[in-house]
C-alpha positions as CSV (number, residue, x, y, z in Angstrom):
1,M,0.2,-0.3,0.3
2,G,3.4,2.0,1.0
3,T,4.6,1.8,-2.9
4,D,1.1,2.0,-4.4
5,T,1.1,6.1,-2.7
6,V,4.5,6.3,-3.6
7,R,3.9,5.8,-7.3
8,T,0.4,7.5,-7.6
9,Q,1.6,10.7,-5.7
10,P,3.4,12.8,-9.4
11,A,0.7,11.3,-10.9
12,D,-1.7,13.0,-8.7
13,E,0.4,16.1,-8.7
14,A,1.0,16.1,-12.1
15,G,-2.6,15.7,-12.3
16,E,-3.5,18.6,-10.1
17,R,-1.0,20.9,-12.1
18,R,-2.4,20.0,-15.3
19,R,-5.7,21.1,-13.7
20,E,-4.8,24.2,-12.7
21,Q,-2.9,25.1,-15.8
22,H,-5.9,24.3,-17.6
23,G,-7.6,26.5,-15.2
24,W,-5.0,29.2,-15.4
25,Y,-5.5,29.4,-19.4
26,F,-9.0,30.6,-18.8
27,Y,-8.7,33.9,-17.4
28,D,-6.8,34.5,-20.6
29,W,-9.8,33.3,-22.7
30,A,-12.2,35.5,-19.8
31,C,-10.3,38.5,-20.3
32,S,-8.8,38.6,-23.5
33,V,-11.9,39.7,-25.3
34,Y,-11.7,42.8,-23.3
35,S,-8.1,43.6,-24.4
36,T,-9.0,42.9,-28.4
37,S,-13.0,44.0,-28.7
38,V,-13.2,47.2,-26.2
39,L,-9.5,48.6,-26.4
40,T,-8.6,47.0,-29.8
41,V,-10.9,47.1,-32.0
42,F,-14.1,49.5,-30.6
43,L,-13.2,51.9,-27.9
44,G,-10.8,54.3,-29.8
45,P,-12.8,55.1,-32.8
46,Y,-16.0,55.4,-31.2
47,L,-14.5,57.2,-27.9
48,T,-13.0,59.8,-30.5
49,S,-16.3,60.0,-32.5
50,V,-18.3,60.6,-28.9
51,A,-15.9,63.1,-28.2
52,E,-15.9,65.3,-31.3
53,S,-19.8,65.9,-31.1
54,A,-18.8,67.0,-27.7
55,A,-16.5,69.2,-29.1
56,D,-15.7,72.7,-29.2
57,A,-15.6,74.8,-32.9
58,D,-12.1,74.0,-32.8
59,E,-12.8,70.6,-32.1
60,F,-11.5,70.3,-28.4
61,V,-12.9,69.4,-24.9
62,H,-12.9,70.7,-22.2
63,P,-12.5,68.2,-18.7
64,L,-12.3,69.7,-15.9
65,G,-11.1,72.6,-17.8
66,V,-8.0,71.7,-19.5
67,P,-8.7,71.9,-23.4
68,V,-7.6,68.4,-25.4
69,R,-8.4,67.6,-28.7
70,A,-10.6,65.3,-29.1
71,G,-9.0,63.4,-31.5
72,S,-6.2,62.9,-28.3
73,F,-9.1,62.4,-25.6
74,F,-8.7,58.4,-25.8
75,A,-5.0,58.4,-25.5
76,Y,-5.2,60.5,-22.9
77,S,-7.3,58.2,-21.2
78,V,-5.5,55.4,-21.4
79,S,-2.2,57.1,-19.9
80,L,-4.5,58.3,-16.3
81,S,-5.7,54.3,-16.6
82,V,-2.4,53.3,-16.6
83,V,-1.2,55.6,-13.8
84,L,-3.9,54.7,-11.6
85,A,-2.9,51.7,-12.1
86,V,0.9,52.2,-11.1
87,V,-0.8,53.0,-7.7
88,V,-2.8,50.0,-7.0
89,M,-1.0,47.3,-8.5
90,P,2.3,47.6,-5.9
91,L,-0.3,47.3,-2.9
92,V,-2.1,45.1,-4.3
93,G,0.8,42.4,-5.1
94,S,2.0,43.2,-2.0
95,A,-1.0,42.3,0.1
96,A,-1.1,39.0,-2.0
97,D,2.0,37.8,-1.2
98,R,1.7,38.5,2.3
99,T,-1.8,36.9,2.5
100,G,-1.6,34.2,0.5
101,R,-4.6,34.7,-0.9
102,K,-4.6,36.3,-4.7
103,K,-7.6,34.6,-5.9
104,P,-10.4,36.6,-4.3
105,L,-8.4,39.7,-4.7
106,L,-7.7,38.1,-8.3
107,G,-11.2,38.0,-8.3
108,A,-12.6,41.4,-7.1
109,A,-10.0,43.0,-9.3
110,A,-11.7,41.1,-12.7
111,Y,-16.0,41.3,-12.0
112,V,-14.5,45.3,-11.0
113,G,-13.1,45.7,-15.0
114,A,-15.6,43.7,-16.1
115,A,-18.7,45.9,-14.5
116,A,-17.1,48.6,-15.9
117,T,-16.7,46.9,-19.9
118,T,-20.6,45.9,-19.1
119,G,-21.5,49.3,-18.5
120,M,-20.3,51.0,-21.4
121,F,-23.9,49.9,-22.9
122,F,-24.6,53.5,-21.6
123,L,-22.3,55.4,-24.0
124,D,-23.9,57.3,-26.4
125,G,-24.4,60.7,-27.6
126,D,-21.8,63.3,-26.0
127,R,-21.1,61.5,-22.7
128,Y,-17.1,61.3,-23.6
129,L,-16.3,62.0,-19.9
130,L,-18.7,58.5,-18.8
131,G,-16.4,57.1,-21.1
132,G,-13.1,58.0,-20.2
133,V,-14.1,57.3,-16.4
134,L,-15.3,54.0,-17.2
135,L,-12.4,53.3,-19.2
136,V,-9.7,54.7,-17.1
137,V,-11.4,52.2,-14.8
138,A,-11.5,48.7,-16.6
139,N,-8.2,49.6,-17.7
140,A,-6.5,49.8,-14.8
141,A,-8.5,46.8,-13.3
142,Q,-7.6,44.7,-15.5
143,S,-3.7,45.6,-15.5
144,V,-4.4,44.8,-11.4
145,A,-6.1,41.1,-12.4
146,M,-3.6,40.5,-15.0
147,M,-0.3,40.9,-12.0
148,L,-1.8,38.5,-10.3
149,Y,-2.7,35.9,-12.7
150,N,0.5,36.2,-14.2
151,S,2.2,35.4,-10.9
152,Y,0.3,32.0,-11.0
153,L,2.7,31.0,-13.3
154,P,6.3,30.0,-11.4
155,Q,3.9,28.5,-8.7
156,I,1.7,25.9,-11.8
157,A,4.6,25.5,-14.3
158,P,8.0,24.0,-13.5
159,P,11.0,26.4,-15.3
160,A,10.7,23.8,-18.6
161,E,7.1,23.8,-19.2
162,R,7.2,27.6,-18.8
163,D,7.8,28.0,-22.0
164,A,4.6,26.2,-23.2
165,V,2.5,27.2,-20.5
166,S,2.6,30.6,-20.7
167,S,1.9,30.2,-25.1
168,R,-0.6,28.1,-24.3
169,G,-2.3,31.4,-22.1
170,W,-1.6,33.5,-24.7
171,A,-3.4,31.1,-27.8
172,F,-6.3,30.8,-25.4
173,G,-6.8,34.4,-25.4
174,Y,-6.5,35.4,-29.3
175,A,-8.6,32.4,-29.9
176,A,-11.9,34.3,-27.6
177,G,-10.7,36.8,-29.0
178,S,-11.4,35.9,-32.6
179,L,-14.8,33.6,-31.6
180,V,-15.7,37.2,-30.4
181,L,-14.4,39.1,-32.6
182,I,-16.7,36.6,-35.2
183,A,-19.5,37.1,-33.5
184,N,-19.2,41.3,-33.1
185,L,-18.2,41.3,-37.6
186,V,-22.0,40.0,-38.5
187,L,-23.7,41.8,-35.4
188,Y,-22.4,45.1,-36.3
189,S,-22.1,44.5,-40.3
190,A,-25.8,43.3,-40.1
191,H,-26.9,46.0,-37.3
192,D,-29.7,46.7,-39.1
193,T,-31.1,43.1,-39.7
194,F,-31.1,43.1,-35.7
195,G,-33.0,46.1,-35.1
196,L,-30.1,48.7,-33.8
197,S,-28.6,51.5,-35.1
198,E,-24.7,51.6,-36.0
199,T,-23.8,53.0,-32.1
200,A,-26.1,50.8,-30.8
201,A,-24.4,48.2,-32.0
202,V,-21.0,49.1,-31.0
203,R,-22.7,49.8,-27.4
204,V,-23.3,45.8,-27.1
205,C,-20.0,44.6,-28.3
206,L,-18.3,46.5,-26.1
207,A,-20.9,44.9,-23.1
208,S,-20.7,41.8,-24.3
209,A,-17.2,42.1,-23.9
210,G,-17.8,42.7,-19.8
211,L,-20.4,40.2,-19.7
212,W,-18.1,37.2,-21.4
213,W,-15.4,39.0,-19.0
214,G,-17.5,38.4,-15.8
215,A,-18.6,34.9,-16.7
216,F,-15.7,33.0,-17.3
217,T,-13.7,34.5,-15.0
218,L,-15.8,31.8,-12.9
219,V,-13.1,29.1,-14.0
220,P,-9.8,29.9,-12.7
221,L,-11.5,31.2,-10.1
222,R,-13.0,27.2,-9.1
223,R,-9.8,25.5,-9.8
224,L,-6.4,27.8,-9.3
225,R,-5.5,27.3,-5.6
226,D,-4.0,30.0,-2.7
227,R,-0.5,28.9,-1.4
228,R,1.0,30.2,1.8
229,T,4.8,30.1,1.2
230,K,7.1,31.0,4.4
231,T,7.6,34.9,2.4
232,A,3.8,35.1,2.3
233,R,3.5,34.0,6.3
234,Q,7.0,36.1,7.2
235,A,5.3,39.0,5.2
236,T,3.3,41.7,8.3
237,A,4.8,45.0,6.8
238,P,1.4,46.8,5.7
239,G,1.1,48.1,2.2
240,L,3.5,51.0,1.4
241,R,5.5,49.4,4.3
242,Q,6.2,46.4,2.0
243,L,6.1,48.4,-1.2
244,A,9.3,50.1,0.0
245,A,11.0,46.8,1.3
246,T,9.6,45.2,-2.3
247,V,11.6,48.0,-4.3
248,R,14.7,47.7,-1.8
249,D,14.9,43.7,-2.6
250,M,14.3,44.3,-5.8
251,R,17.3,47.0,-6.0
252,R,19.5,43.4,-4.5
253,H,18.8,42.0,-8.3
254,P,19.6,44.3,-10.8
255,L,19.7,41.9,-13.9
256,T,16.3,41.6,-13.3
257,L,15.9,44.8,-12.9
258,A,17.2,45.4,-16.4
259,F,15.2,43.2,-17.9
260,L,12.8,44.9,-16.3
261,L,13.7,47.9,-17.9
262,A,13.9,46.6,-21.4
263,Y,10.2,45.4,-20.9
264,L,9.0,48.5,-20.6
265,V,10.5,50.1,-23.2
266,Y,9.7,48.0,-26.0
267,N,6.3,46.3,-24.7
268,D,5.2,50.5,-24.0
269,G,5.7,50.4,-27.8
270,I,3.5,47.0,-28.4
271,Q,0.5,48.1,-26.1
272,T,0.4,51.2,-28.0
273,V,0.2,50.0,-31.3
274,I,-2.4,47.4,-30.1
275,S,-4.9,50.2,-28.9
276,Q,-4.3,53.3,-30.8
277,A,-3.7,51.6,-34.6
278,S,-7.7,51.1,-34.9
279,V,-7.4,55.2,-34.3
280,Y,-4.7,54.9,-37.1
281,G,-6.8,52.9,-39.3
282,S,-10.1,54.9,-38.6
283,E,-8.8,58.4,-39.1
284,E,-5.8,57.9,-40.8
285,L,-6.5,55.8,-43.2
286,G,-10.2,56.4,-43.6
287,L,-11.1,52.4,-43.3
288,G,-14.5,52.1,-42.6
289,Q,-15.7,49.3,-38.8
290,S,-15.9,46.4,-40.8
291,T,-12.5,46.5,-42.3
292,L,-10.8,47.2,-38.9
293,I,-12.6,44.7,-37.5
294,T,-11.7,42.1,-40.0
295,A,-7.9,43.0,-40.0
296,V,-8.4,42.8,-36.0
297,L,-9.7,38.8,-36.3
298,L,-6.7,38.7,-39.2
299,V,-4.1,39.4,-35.7
300,Q,-6.0,37.0,-33.1
301,M,-6.2,34.3,-35.9
302,L,-2.4,34.4,-36.8
303,A,-1.5,35.1,-33.1
304,V,-2.7,32.1,-31.8
305,A,-0.2,30.3,-34.3
306,G,2.5,33.2,-33.5
307,A,2.9,32.0,-29.8
308,V,2.6,28.4,-30.6
309,A,5.5,28.8,-33.3
310,M,7.5,31.2,-31.0
311,G,6.9,29.1,-27.9
312,R,8.8,26.2,-30.5
313,L,11.3,28.5,-31.8
314,A,12.2,29.1,-28.4
315,R,12.7,25.5,-27.3
316,T,15.3,25.6,-30.4
317,Y,17.2,28.8,-29.9
318,G,16.3,30.2,-26.3
319,A,13.4,32.7,-25.0
320,K,15.9,35.7,-25.5
321,R,17.4,35.6,-28.8
322,T,13.3,34.7,-29.9
323,I,12.1,37.8,-29.0
324,L,15.1,39.7,-30.0
325,G,14.2,38.4,-33.2
326,S,9.7,39.6,-33.1
327,L,11.1,42.9,-31.7
328,V,13.4,43.1,-35.5
329,A,9.8,42.1,-36.9
330,W,8.3,44.9,-34.9
331,T,10.6,47.6,-36.2
332,V,10.1,46.6,-39.7
333,T,6.0,45.9,-39.9
334,L,5.5,49.6,-37.7
335,G,8.0,51.3,-40.2
336,A,5.8,49.9,-42.8
337,G,2.7,50.9,-41.5
338,Y,3.9,55.0,-42.4
339,F,3.8,54.5,-45.4
340,L,0.0,53.0,-46.1
341,P,-1.6,54.3,-48.4
342,A,-5.2,56.0,-47.6
343,G,-8.4,53.4,-48.2
344,A,-6.4,50.4,-49.6
345,P,-7.5,47.6,-47.1
346,V,-5.3,45.3,-48.9
347,W,-1.8,47.1,-47.6
348,F,-3.7,47.1,-44.2
349,F,-4.5,43.3,-44.2
350,V,-1.0,42.8,-44.5
351,L,0.2,44.7,-42.0
352,A,-2.0,43.4,-39.7
353,A,-0.7,40.1,-40.5
354,G,3.1,40.7,-39.7
355,I,1.6,42.2,-36.1
356,G,-0.1,38.8,-35.5
357,L,2.5,36.7,-36.2
358,V,4.8,38.5,-33.3
359,L,2.2,39.8,-30.9
360,G,1.4,36.4,-29.0
361,G,5.0,35.2,-29.0
362,S,6.8,38.2,-27.9
363,Q,3.8,39.0,-24.6
364,A,4.3,35.4,-24.4
365,L,7.6,34.3,-23.9
366,S,8.8,38.0,-22.0
367,R,5.8,36.5,-19.1
368,S,7.9,33.3,-19.1
369,L,11.6,34.6,-19.0
370,F,10.6,37.0,-16.8
371,S,9.1,34.3,-14.5
372,H,12.4,32.3,-13.7
373,L,13.7,35.7,-12.7
374,V,11.7,35.9,-9.7
375,P,12.6,35.4,-6.4
376,P,10.9,32.4,-4.8
377,G,8.2,33.1,-2.6
378,K,8.1,37.0,-4.2
379,E,5.7,36.6,-7.6
380,A,2.8,38.7,-6.6
381,E,5.1,41.9,-5.6
382,Y,7.5,40.9,-8.2
383,F,5.0,40.4,-11.4
384,S,3.4,44.1,-9.6
385,A,6.6,45.6,-11.1
386,Y,6.7,43.5,-14.0
387,E,2.5,44.4,-14.6
388,M,3.8,48.5,-15.2
389,S,6.2,47.5,-17.6
390,D,3.7,45.6,-19.4
391,R,0.3,47.9,-18.8
392,G,1.7,50.0,-15.5
393,M,4.0,51.9,-17.1
394,S,2.5,51.9,-21.3
395,W,1.1,55.6,-20.5
396,L,4.4,57.4,-22.4
397,G,3.2,55.4,-25.7
398,P,0.3,56.6,-25.7
399,L,1.3,60.1,-24.3
400,L,3.8,60.1,-26.9
401,F,1.1,59.2,-29.5
402,G,-0.9,61.6,-28.5
403,V,1.5,64.6,-27.8
404,T,3.0,63.9,-31.8
405,Y,-0.8,64.4,-32.8
406,Q,-1.4,67.2,-31.0
407,L,1.8,69.4,-32.3
408,T,1.3,67.8,-35.5
409,G,-2.0,66.8,-36.9
410,S,-1.2,64.0,-38.1
411,Y,-1.5,60.2,-37.5
412,R,1.2,58.9,-39.7
413,S,3.8,60.8,-38.0
414,A,2.0,59.6,-34.7
415,I,2.5,56.3,-35.3
416,I,6.4,56.2,-36.7
417,S,7.5,57.7,-33.1
418,L,6.8,54.1,-31.5
419,V,9.4,52.9,-33.8
420,A,11.9,54.3,-31.2
421,F,10.9,51.8,-28.7
422,F,11.5,48.9,-30.1
423,V,15.2,49.6,-31.0
424,I,15.8,50.7,-27.2
425,G,14.0,48.0,-26.4
426,F,16.2,45.2,-28.3
427,T,19.3,47.2,-27.1
428,L,18.8,47.3,-24.0
429,L,18.0,43.8,-24.1
430,A,20.5,42.6,-25.6
431,R,22.9,43.5,-23.2
432,V,20.4,41.6,-20.4
433,P,22.7,38.2,-19.1
434,V,20.4,36.3,-18.4
435,R,21.5,32.8,-17.3
436,R,23.7,35.0,-15.0
437,A,20.0,36.8,-13.9
438,I,17.6,33.6,-13.4
439,G,21.2,32.4,-11.3
440,E,21.9,35.6,-9.0
441,A,17.9,35.3,-8.7
442,G,17.8,31.6,-6.5
443,N,16.2,29.9,-9.8
444,P,17.4,26.9,-11.7
445,V,18.9,27.6,-15.1
446,P,16.9,25.9,-17.5
447,E,19.0,24.1,-20.8
448,K,17.7,27.1,-23.0
449,I,17.1,30.0,-22.2
């Protein structure tokens, strides 16, 4: 009987780990619809049109008395949401590690974001301020939830599995985004058949993303487990003091910080392209909403294959080299975007295909690579810093995009300004000795990294 117990325990542990991994994938399935349908496709052009309807004769709106060009309002709102996330994420991350109760915090953040997204159904007329507030709340909540979600990765996957598990999570998210975008495209294109106006169809698509987010969040909340680590039991400082301690601790791992700096820069460019591409397509290239939806759907479908393919490349060439290759592809693709002719959807689709092939893999491999650089027992705290780099510090790109447009009146100038993020990020990442960084963090070094 004792022998049977010894033999079955590893199998039971492996089965439990796979069950948690499958539940973990489903949070990407739940929340990625917000990133795709709301942030990437519908909200940018729609909120811009709402702001334009409320603008004065000089095309400015005046939130809290501040003059803002209507075309820049969406970008500025994204930046404000990120600033809010920067304040909240480290406090939530330190609380998660201190108490060992990530799951309730994940659920709270997810449902705040889902509720704000569902509330976008009421965004119509000239209610641009309502749209801005809901965007700030939803985007900040999404950042907090993703920080907690990402911090599970080192706990549910051993080092040899992390590239594959992280890539599958992204693939799940892009698959969900594709599925919902198909439904959105049908509803938007045939809105008259459903008895809806064009704006009502957009509002339904926005709200449905919130409902989807809330419904499928139930799966990870049932399958993921909280863990009381030694670090969690010993940490008793309040949030702000714990945050200061986290910052001091991270200074003891300068190579981890060096990776975060590189990631901050190049991912800022990625996130800005994601959030502003539909505005560029509609306002500068004169493309219709159906064309934009189709392009983003193409990105989602190719991103599934791209994430899996880059995960396999990482097994051969290592995650760092694969990420560096993706940054070269980002630079070339974005530079080509500057020269796209207006009113030519075919070339926009070619650009979307290029983005899709590198989007999922560059993000998935960055997440798994960072998981090797986190000291054991401090996952949520360190992933709060990572999420600041992922979303929390991504206010620079939208701010640069918005300011460039405000100064030049040209979305082409705004989009080409983002190339700098990929060039600088490549340079910084190439200088990070990741094998030494993993060892100094106290983790085993994989054969390929």
